[in-house]
C-alpha positions, 0 to 999 in steps of 0.5 A, spaced: 442 817 439 439 822 444 443 827 441 441 826 434 434 826 436 435 833 439 439 836 433 433 834 429 428 837 433 432 843 433 432 844 426 425 842 426 423 847 431 428 853 432 428 855 439 423 850 441 417 855 440 412 849 438 414 845 444 413 851 448 406 852 446 405 845 446 407 845 453 403 851 455 397 848 452 398 841 455 399 844 462 393 849 462 388 844 459 390 839 464 389 843 470 382 845 467 380 838 465 382 835 472 380 841 476 373 841 473 372 833 471 374 830 478 375 836 482 368 840 481 365 833 478 362 837 472 363 834 465 360 840 462 365 845 465 370 840 463 368 839 456 368 847 455 374 848 459 378 843 455 375 845 448 376 853 450 383 851 451 384 848 445 380 853 441 384 859 443 391 855 444 391 851 438 386 854 433 387 861 434 393 865 430 394 871 435 400 876 433 405 879 437 409 878 443 406 874 449 403 880 453 399 882 446 397 875 445 394 875 452 391 882 452 387 879 445 385 873 449 382 877 455 379 882 451 375 877 446 372 874 452 365 878 451 365 875 444 366 868 446 360 869 451 356 871 446 357 866 441 356 860 446 350 863 448 347 864 441 349 857 440 346 854 446 340 858 445 339 855 438 341 848 439 334 846 440 333 845 432 337 843 427 335 848 422 335 854 427 342 852 429 344 851 421 341 858 420 345 861 426 351 857 423 350 861 416 349 868 419 355 867 425 359 863 420 359 869 415 360 875 420 365 872 424 369 870 417 367 877 414 369 881 421 376 880 419 375 885 414 374 890 419 378 888 425 385 885 425 384 882 432 378 877 429 383 875 423 387 870 427 381 869 432 376 867 426 377 859 427 377 859 434 370 863 434 367 858 429 369 853 434 365 856 440 359 857 437 359 850 433 360 846 440 355 850 443 350 849 438 349 841 438 345 837 443 343 836 448 339 843 448 340 845 456 340 852 456 340 852 464 347 849 463 350 856 460 353 859 466 357 852 467 359 853 459 361 860 460 365 859 466 369 853 463 371 857 457 372 863 461 377 859 466 381 856 460 382 863 457 384 867 463 389 861 465 391 861 458 393 868 458 397 868 464 401 862 461 402 866 455 406 871 459 409 867 465 410 860 462 416 859 457 414 865 453 416 865 446 422 869 444 420 875 440 421 874 433 423 880 428 417 884 427 415 887 421 416 894 424 423 892 426 424 890 419 422 897 417 426 901 421 432 897 419 430 898 412 429 905 413 436 906 416 439 902 410 436 907 405 438 913 409 445 911 409 444 910 401 441 917 401 447 920 404 452 917 399 447 919 393 448 926 396 455 926 396 456 923 389 452 929 386 456 934 390 463 932 392 468 930 387 472 923 387 467 919 391 469 912 393 464 908 388 466 902 392 463 905 398 457 907 394 455 901 391 456 897 398 451 902 401 446 901 395 447 893 395 445 894 403 439 898 402 436 893 397 438 887 402 434 890 408 428 893 403 427 886 400 425 883 407 419 887 407 415 883 402 409 880 405 411 873 402 418 873 406 414 874 413 411 869 417 403 870 416 402 872 424 407 877 423 406 880 416 401 886 416 396 883 412 390 886 417 385 891 415 386 896 421 389 902 420 396 901 423 397 895 418 395 899 412 400 904 414 405 899 415 404 897 408 404 904 405 411 905 409 414 899 405 411 901 398 414 908 400 421 906 402 422 902 396 420 908 391 425 912 395 430 907 394 428 907 386 428 914 386 435 915 389 438 909 385 436 914 379 439 920 381 446 916 383 446 913 376 445 920 373 451 923 376 453 930 373 460 930 369 462 935 374 460 936 381 455 941 383 456 944 390 450 947 391 445 942 388 438 943 390 437 935 389 443 934 394 440 938 399 434 935 399 437 928 399 440 930 406 434 932 409 430 926 406 436 922 409 435 925 416 427 924 416 427 917 413 432 915 419 428 919 424 422 916 421 425 909 422 427 910 429 420 912 431 418 905 429 422 902 435 419 901 442 420 908 445 422 912 439 420 919 438 415 921 433 418 924 427 418 931 426 416 933 419 418 941 419 425 940 417 423 936 411 417 940 409 421 947 409 426 943 405 421 941 400 418 949 400 425 951 399 426 946 393 420 948 390 421 956 390 428 955 387 426 950 382 422 954 377 429 957 375 432 951 373 438 955 369 445 955 369 447 962 369 441 965 367 444 966 359 444 959 356 438 955 355 435 951 361 439 946 364 434 940 363 438 935 366 439 939 373 431 940 372 430 933 371 435 931 378 431 937 382 424 933 379 427 926 381 429 929 388 422 932 389 419 926 388 423 922 392 422 927 398 414 926 397 415 919 398 420 920 404 414 924 407 409 919 405 414 914 409 414 919 415 406 920 415 405 912 415 410 911 420 406 916 425 400 912 423 403 905 424 405 907 431 398 909 433 399 916 433 393 921 429 394 926 424 392 932 427 395 938 424 399 933 419 398 935 412 398 928 409 398 926 402 391 926 399 388 919 398 393 915 401 391 916 409 384 919 408 382 913 412 386 915 418 382 922 419 375 918 421 373 914 427 374 907 427 367 905 427 367 909 420 373 906 418 370 899 419 363 901 416 367 903 409 371 897 409 365 892 410 362 896 404 368 896 400 368 889 400 361 887 399 363 887 392 363 881 387 371 881 386 372 881 394 376 875 396 374 876 403 367 876 401 368 870 397 371 866 402 366 868 408 360 866 404 364 859 402 366 858 409 359 860 412 355 855 407 360 849 408 359 850 415 351 850 415 351 844 410 355 840 415 351 842 421 344 840 417 348 833 415 350 832 422 343 834 425 339 830 420 343 824 421 343 824 428 350 823 429 352 823 437 359 827 436 356 831 430 361 837 432 366 833 429 363 834 422 364 841 422 371 841 425 373 837 420 370 841 415 373 847 418 380 844 418 379 842 411 376 848 407 381 853 405 380 859 400 382 855 394 380 848 391 388 847 391 389 848 398 383 844 400 385 838 396 392 839 399 389 839 406 384 833 405 389 827 404 393 828 411 386 830 414 383 823 412 389 819 412 391 821 419 384 820 422 384 813 419 390 812 423 388 815 429 381 811 429 384 805 428 389 806 434 384 809 438 379 803 437 384 798 438 386 801 445 379 802 447 378 794 446 383 793 450 383 798 456 376 800 459 378 803 465 377 811 465 383 812 470 388 810 465 385 815 460 385 820 465 393 818 467 395 819 459 391 825 458 397 830 458 401 825 454 396 825 449 396 833 449 403 834 448 403 829 443 398 832 439 399 839 440 407 839 440 410 833 437 404 832 432 406 839 429 413 837 428 412 831 425 407 833 420 399 834 418 398 826 418 401 825 425 398 831 428 391 829 425 392 822 428 394 824 434 388 829 435 384 823 434 387 819 439 387 825 444 379 826 443 378 819 444 382 819 451 378 825 453 371 823 451 373 816 454 372 820 461 366 823 459 362 817 457 362 810 456 362 809 449 367 804 448 371 803 441 365 806 437 367 812 439 373 811 434 368 809 429 364 815 430 370 820 430 372 817 423 365 817 420 364 824 422 371 826 419 370 823 413 363 826 412 366 833 414 372 832 409 367 831 403 363 837 405 369 841 405 372 839 399 365 840 395 364 847 398 371 848 396 370 846 389 363 848 388 364 855 391 369 860 388 374 855 387 380 859 384 381 862 391 384 869 392 389 868 387 384 869 381 381 875 385 387 878 386 389 877 378 382 880 376 382 886 381 390 888 379 388 888 372 382 893 374 387 897 378 392 897 373 387 900 368 384 905 373 391 907 374 392 908 366 386 912 366 388 917 371 395 918 368 392 919 361 387 924 365 392 928 369 396 929 362 390 932 359 389 936 365 396 939 365 395 940 357 389 944 358 384 939 355 381 936 360 378 937 367 381 935 374 382 928 374 380 927 381 374 922 380 379 918 376 384 918 382 379 916 387 377 910 382 384 908 383 384 909 390 378 904 391 381 899 386 387 899 391 383 897 397 380 891 393 387 889 390 391 890 397 385 886 401 386 880 395 393 880 396 393 879 403 389 873 403 393 871 397 399 871 402 396 865 406 395 861 400 399 855 397 401 858 390 402 854 384 409 853 383 408 851 375 405 858 374 409 864 373 410 868 380 408 876 380 412 881 383 405 883 387 409 889 391 411 892 384 404 892 382 401 895 388 407 900 387 404 902 380 398 905 384 401 908 390 405 912 385 399 915 381 395 917 387 399 921 391 404 923 385 398 926 381 396 930 387 403 933 388 404 934 381 398 938 379 400 942 385 406 944 382 404 944 375 397 946 375 392 944 370 393 948 363 400 950 365 402 947 358 397 949 354 399 952 347 405 948 347 403 943 341 410 940 341 410 939 348 403 936 348 405 931 342 411 929 346 407 928 353 401 924 349 406 920 346 409 918 352 402 917 356 400 912 350 406 908 351 405 908 358 398 906 357 401 900 353 405 898 358 399 898 363 395 894 358 401 889 358 402 888 365 395 887 366 395 882 361 401 878 364 398 879 371 391 876 368 394 870 364 401 869 367 404 870 360 411 874 360 410 881 357 417 881 355 424 883 357 424 889 362 426 895 359 432 899 362 431 905 366 431 912 363 436 917 366 436 925 366 441 924 360 436 920 356 430 925 358 435 931 355 435 928 348 428 927 348 426 934 350 432 938 347 429 938 340 423 942 343 427 948 346 427 954 343 424 961 345 419 958 350 418 960 357 423 957 362 417 955 367 414 951 361 420 947 360 420 946 368 413 944 367 414 939 361 421 936 365 417 934 371 411 931 368 415 927 363 419 925 369 413 923 373 411 919 367 418 916 366 418 914 373 411 910 372 414 907 367 420 904 371 415 902 376 411 898 371 418 895 369 419 892 376 413 889 376 415 885 369 421 883 372 422 877 377 420 877 384 425 880 388 429 883 382 432 889 384 430 895 380 434 900 377 442 899 375 444 892 375 
């Protein structure tokens, strides 16, 4: 029997992570509560110490290993003190406390946009203000309140490091390093395929499959929310850019291996660039591991420079027509090298290094050259927009909590903060998630209230509740999490009853008050979730992504017109893509934490975000090698490129329609190879300058790569790009 129970426990809680956290929380909460309530004899110290432990240990979602979580706890203490002081000062009036709740509720929730450490702390920060903002109005007890919370958080930080520390899961940086190693191995194989005869196709296909296998786990949806790089900070943003760049490197390498020349070319420039790209990718991946050295970009930059210097010739022996397939391979290799460089620069930022003296791709890493507070202000300003998912969720939460505070004050509820706690527990970023959280919250509270009321009718000795406190703590925060939301809410209700039975003689009516307060808070949370932007980040993400794709299409068309000499620089259009990318990326990060409708078609959001990633740095590097007006005076090339751009525009529109309405835009088209490009360009060749042919090949190849990226967005999530 015991063996069966332990086996079920292991399946529900691998590594006993939940029980370990519950045991740490139980020990710290018991020490703090017993020491303050019965040792010092201060109910105020005991109350704030216990709820400080629960808020920081159960409601906060802190990322990283134990030492990092401990540092976050300690460094956040000044914010905790400020919130408790503000709540204590505003507790004199219901309307003052509600006004403070509206302002502080919004600032704490919206603060996660600029400071990644506030994202996991948001619910806990709200609780600190909520607890202090309720009567009795006793500003003279502020030192005791701050002392209790400080004691709880310091002990919790110590316990995180010393008591049964959690096993450190595979971090996103580790996944990225592993993916970089797999992609680098495939780049080495691709280089040999282009230059060496009789390459073993089995080994090449095996490395290709491994590369896709290790790149797949980089999708945010396949990573735990606490470890996924979804914060707004510079390092998390760099990690997301690294993941997109690595996918693009793999896709470009796949195109090259799908287009192997009939006879190997020992001195092929594309192969040399692939080898250097493999070394740089491998080094950048290793730099992401603890103690890894920063990657040196000198070798890659030199290789790109040599390839660009040799690239304009592009011919075979100089007498025949330009070797378009070879030009196409060189263009693909240069595009691959540019993405390797993006990955390497992103790896430097992801490890906390600065870009001093590093030539970063324009548009993608501009944020890294400015002071942190400047970045925060830009981030706040960009999200003060009608389509910002962060703005919507922050306003929704602040309004709901303020309304709950007014209701609790006007109804003169004894434990009114339970109303706000219930609202905070039920309210989610979408109406669907709010409804899903309502049932277990209400049902669990009813069960817990019935059990608590029955126990308090029979047992009226505070010593009994003091003895069972540790048991109820481990049940609520350990076992309850494993049994499900209903059990967790029921056991939390029992725990609160046990705590307050030691703080005041209220008897069975305490359970009744808990039930009434939770029901009121749940109703307020549901009404707010249904009435204020009920569709959540999913709707915002679809709308922002559609605008993002439209802006990308505009930038592509303007870039084409620029190289044809019929339009000025497309820089303003590219900047618009970058601004739209910020909102889309933020919406996606919030969408990652929501429950998704299984009946609605799922979108490969990573592929959708890659479309703009290609446009922003790709257009800049393209115009650097192919300046505006380089194809002016070649009507046939203009007709071909405009036709390709128009087709690409229709693809952008189709994907935007699919993203917005969830309708399939059709089957995924096959990727175009360099042999296909030769068939397109051969009729245009004649007495034209080789340099012009080179410009045509590179611009056309860029448009083709964009089309391939969009085709990935039309496939099923996780479906590999390129060859089947």
